[in-house]
N, C-alpha and C positions, 0 to 999 in steps of 0.2 A: 504078497503080504501089506505091504504097506499101501499100494493102490487100494485092495479091499475096504484096509480100515481107513481110507479115507472116503470110499464109497459108503460106507456106512453111516461115519461121521456126516456127511452132505444129506446121504436122504432121511436119515433120522433128525435132522433137524428141522430139514424143509417140513417131514411130517408135523413135526410139533407146533410148528405156525401154522399151518393150516388146520391142524385139530383145534389149536387154540381161537382162530378166526370163528371157524363150524360152530364152536361153543358159543361165542358170544352171538352170532348172528341166529341159532338156534334157540337162543333166552330171549330174543325179539320176537319171537315167533312167526319170523317170516316162513321157514322151512316147513311150516305146519298147516299153511293154507292152501298149498297147492292141489288138495282135495276137496275142498269146499264149492258144491253146486251154484256156485255164483257167477256172475258176469265178467266178473274179474278174474276166474282161474286161468285163462291164457297169461294176461301180466305175470303171475306168478309163476306160471312155468316158465317165460322167458326169461324171467327174473333168477330163476334157479340155475336155467341153461348157462345163465352170464356170469351165475355166481361159480358153476362147475365149469366154465371153459376158464376163469380168471384162476381158480385155482390149480388149474393143468398148465395153463402158461408159466404160472409164477415155479411151478416144478420142472418146467423145461427149463428155465433161465438158473433156478439153482442147481440142477443137476450134473452129474459126473461123467465126463466124455471121456470113454475108454474104446480106443481102434477105429473111431469115426461114427462110433454110436453115442448117445445121450442117457445116461441112466440114472431114471427118477423114480418120482412118484407121481407121475401127470396123470396119471390113471384114476386117483385118485379123484379127481375134477366131476367127470364123467362120470363114473359109480355113483357119486355122491349125486349128483345132478338127476341123474336115471332114478335113485332110489326116492326121491322126492318129488320128481317131477314128471314119472313115468317116460316112455320110450323117446318122446321129442325133444323134454329137455336133455335127456342123457345124449342125446343125439347132436342137440346144439353144443353142448359144453365138447364133445368128444371132436369137431368139426372146429371149434374154437382152438382146441389145444392141439389138436392135429395139424392144422394149416400152420400154426403157429411153430411147430415143430419143424416141419417141412422147409420152413425158413430156415433155420441152422442149419440146413444140411446135413449130411455126413452119408454113411452107407445105410444107415437101417430109417431114413428118414420116410420113405413110402411105404415100409413095413410099420413101422409105427400110428402113421397118419391110419391107415386102413385099420388098425387092431385097437387104437384107441376110440374111434367112431365105432368100433363094433360092441367093443365094451360097454359105453355110453348107452346102447340102444338095445343090449340083450340084459343089461342092470334094469334098464328103464320096462322091457317086456316082463320079468320076475317081479318087478314091483307091482304094475298090472294084474297081471295072475294071482302070484302068491304072495303078495306084499309083506305077510306076516312071517316067510321067512327069512328076508333081510334082519328083521329085526331079534330072532335068534341066534346067541352066538356061535353056536355050532355050527351053523347054516351059514351065517355070515362067511367064516372062517373058511368053509367049505366053497362057496360062493367063488370069495375073491381067489383062492390058490387056483380054482380050475381058469377065471379071468386073466390072472398075470400067465398061468401054463399056455391058455390059448393066444395070449399074446407072444409069449418066446416061440409057438409054432410058427405063426403067421413071421415072424422073422425068421426060422429057419425056412419056412417055404419061400419067402420071397427076394430076399438077398441071396445074392450070388458074390463072389464063388461060395458053395456050401462050405466048406472048410473052414474060410474067415466066420460066416453067420455060426457054426456049431462051436468055434472056440471063444467067440463072443458069449453066447447062450451059457456054455460053461464054466465062464468066470463069474457072471452076472445072476445065475438061476436064483442062487441060494437067498444071499441078500435083496437080490428083488421081489421074489415072490414071498418072503418072510416079512418083510417092511409094509409091502402095501397089503398083505392080507390083513396085518396087525393092524394098520393105518385105518381101514375098511371097517373091521370090526369095531375098533373103537370109535370110529364115526358112524354107524348105526346105532351105536349105544345113545352115545348123544344126541341124534335125532330121535331115537325112541324117550329117551328122557325128559326133552325139548316137549314131544307132542302130548307127552302124559299130562305134563305142569300145564301145557294149554287147556289139554280136554279137565283138569283138575278146576284151574281158574273160572273155564265156562262152567261146569259144576257149582261151584262157589256161587258167581255169581249170579243163575239160573235159583240157587237157594236162597240167598240173599234176596232178590227180589221176590221170591214166594213167602218169606217171611215178612216182608215190609208187608205185603197185601194181607199174610193173617193178622199182622197186628191192627192193622187197620179195621178187618173185619171184628177182630175181637173188639174192638175198644165201642164199635158199632152195637155191642153185644148188650154192652151196659146202657143202663136208663140214662137219656139226654138230661141231666137235672136243669132245667130256665124256669123264665119267668111262669110260662105256660104248662108246665108239669112239674111237680104234682096240681099247680094250678091250685094250691088252698095254701090261706093266708094265715093260719093257724101254726105253720111252722118254716122255717127259714132253713134251707140244706144245700149244702154243697159236698163234693166228693171229689177227689183226685187219685189215678192209677198210674203207677210209672213201674213196667216190668224191667227185671235186672236184665234179662235179654232181649231178642226182639219181641216174643209173647211169652208170657207167663202162665202162672197158676192162681193169681190173687182174682177177686170178683167182688165187686158190691152188688145190691140191687135195691130199688125203689120200686114200689107197688100197691096199688090199693085190692084193703081183701073184701071190701065190704064199700059203702057208701063214704062213711067215716073212719074208717078204720085203715091206716097204712102202715103197711110193713117195710122194716129195714134188716137188711142181709148184710153180713160181711166176712168172706170167707177165704182160707188158705190153704191149696190144693199143694200135697207135697211133691216135692221134684220143681223142675222147670222147664223152660222151654216148650216144645210141640207137645210131648204127651201130658204134661199138666194143662196145657191150654184145652187140650180137647175133652180133658175128663172135667175140667172148670165149667165148659158151654155144657155138657150133658148136665153135670150136679147143679147148675144154676136155673134149668129148664126143669130138672126133677125135684127142685126146694120149690120152685115159684107154682107149680100144678100141686103139690100137695097141701102148701101153705093156703092157696087158695078156694083147694075143695075139700081140704077137713077140716071143722069149726074149730075142735080143740087144737090148741098149736104143740103140746106136746106128741098127740097120737099123728100130727102133721109131720113131725119132724121125725119123729119112728119111722115111720112108713116110708118118709124119703132115704131112712138110713139103710131101711129093708133091700131097696129096690136100687141104691147106689153098691149094696154089698153085692148082689146076685150078678153082677154085670161088670166086677170088678176084678179080673181078669189079670192087671198089672199091678195088683196089691198097692194101691193108692189110699189115701185117706185125706178127710179135710177136716178144717178146723173150723169153726163155724159159731157165728154169733149171731141172733136173732130176735127182733122186737115185734110186736105189733101194737103200734100206737093206739090209742081211741083219742081222734083231734078234737072230741066234742068234752070229754071229760079228763084228759091227760095221763089218761091211764094206760100203763104198757107191760103187756106181757111179754117176757122173754127168756130166751133159751139160749145158754151157754156151752156149745162142743169141744171142750180144750182150746177154747179159743183166748187169747190176750184180753183181759178184766180191761171193760170202756172207762175210760174217764168219764164224772160228771159233775158238771158243775151248778151247784145249787147254792145262791144266797153268796154268792162272787167268791165261793169255796170250791176250789178242783179237790176230787178223790177219785182212789180208782172202785168200781164195784165188785163188792166181795162176795157175793153170792158161789155156792161152790159150783164148780165146773162140772157138766159131764163127757161120756168119752167121744174122740172123734169118731166124725162119720165113716163112713164106709169100712169102719176097722172090725166091727163083729154084727151079726145079726141078733135081730131079739132083743136090743139094750132101749130100756126104758129112758127118758131125758125128764129131768124136773123141771118145770114152770115156775118161775120167778115172777112179779110180782113190783111197779115201781109207776108213782104217781108223781108226774112231773106238773109243775106249776109256773106259773106265767118267768118267763127269763131263764128258765132252766137249759141246760145244754149237754149233750150227750155227744162224746166221740167217741167211734170206732175205730181199730186200725188193726193191720196186721203186723205181724213179729220184724218187717223189713224195716218198720219206724225206729222200735226199740233197739234192735239187734243191728243197726247200719255202724260199722267201723270206721276208725279212722286210720291213719298210718301205723301209729303205734301199736294197732291189734285192740283197744279200748270200744268195748261198747257204748253207743248212747245211752242208753236205759231210760228206766221210768222215772227217775228221779228229773233227769231232765225233761222229761217229757211234759211230767206236770207243772213246769216252770215256767211253760209256753201259756198257761191258762190264768198266770196272776190278774190281767185286765179281760178276761174272757167275758164278763157281764156286760162290757161298754162294747165288744167288737159281736160282728154276724159270723157266721157259720164259715163261708168260705175266708174272711180275716183270720181267722182262727189253723183252718188246715195252710193259708200261707202264713201265718207265724209257725206253724211246726214245719214246714218244709223249709225254711229259711234257716231255721233254729240246726236241722239235721246237715243241710249243707255247709253251713258254719263249720260243726262240727267234725264232718267227714273231710274237708279241704278238700275236696276232691279224689279221694279214696276210692278205688273203684268198689260199688257195691255187689253182691253176690244174691241179694234175697231182694226180691220184688216189694214195692212199697205202696200200700193203699189205702186210704185214708176217706171217712163217711161220717160228716158231723151234721148236725141238725139242732136248731133252738125253738124250743116252744114258746110262741107268742100268746 
């Protein structure tokens, strides 16, 4: 009984250390690379075989001596190597652990060499043919029990006299099979978890790369406002967009509706991320086509709304502000569809446009939109934005708000459109003080010259 307790204690202690090291190696993604179809595959097979062999040798060293036999968890190493590196890796580990066992001598030395090599090879073949079985706990348990039973069978066949071999097997069978089988199940669970984490990391990196490309594509859909575009001295224009995630649902647009008429659009799609970005791209194109093709702005927006409703299976919607400015007269026709009121600066005084807003786009078909008119004078400025500006919050969950936004326009009469946007951006950044934002932020500003 005392020998049995000592045997259990030594085997469990050794197994715990092996599992701990295996978990560490698995987290470094070494064991997951054996199946990569690359030129370095052999390097990982040899590495896995060496690691399994070292585990087997450690099992020998820390084993329990009984009547000339060394009782240990030696087979764990070759089983591990076979599992992660196929039959060659399992055989390498089996040879390393087996030859070391041979050096230790004893009545079961030769039988253990044969059994350990065969177990590494068999586990490798199972991994090559039916690898998924090794990562199902019940199958892993059955396979490991069969491997250890095979090991004991080899001892019975090769060790003479038979009575001595039978006596050894009778004493060690239960702890030997139970601990090695339990260890193998835990080992395969560790490997399975490591591979899943590895695959998740690969998928996460792939998605991150694709979202970075999507971000570039989304920004390429927005007009590049430069000295050459729109290329009219009557207006000074600047814009800014920052998505809360890699891509977002905010957008702005500036385009000609005629020789002397320039349209300004800003919108905010409900939701965030890829779905909002896709709906934003469709909405932007639909709006631009309708505004260019239909002379009356209210009819153009109503048509765009119907078109967006028809293809809106995701039940998304858009808040929108659109204005068409006559560059020669300064007259602007505009419509607000549930969007934040713009800031207008006239005679060095900033205020919000208070005209009544209509229903959001893509919310309901057949909605009429009321068109308003505004006449701009030289030096007047209009600032459009999405709610990511006024709803930016700090660590205390206080909103930036409309009152703080108005203070950014105290000296707007002497500022360019780009300077105004920069002033607002700095003001918001100072207010949030590094607090993570959950909404896109977009601004479009123009000054009538």
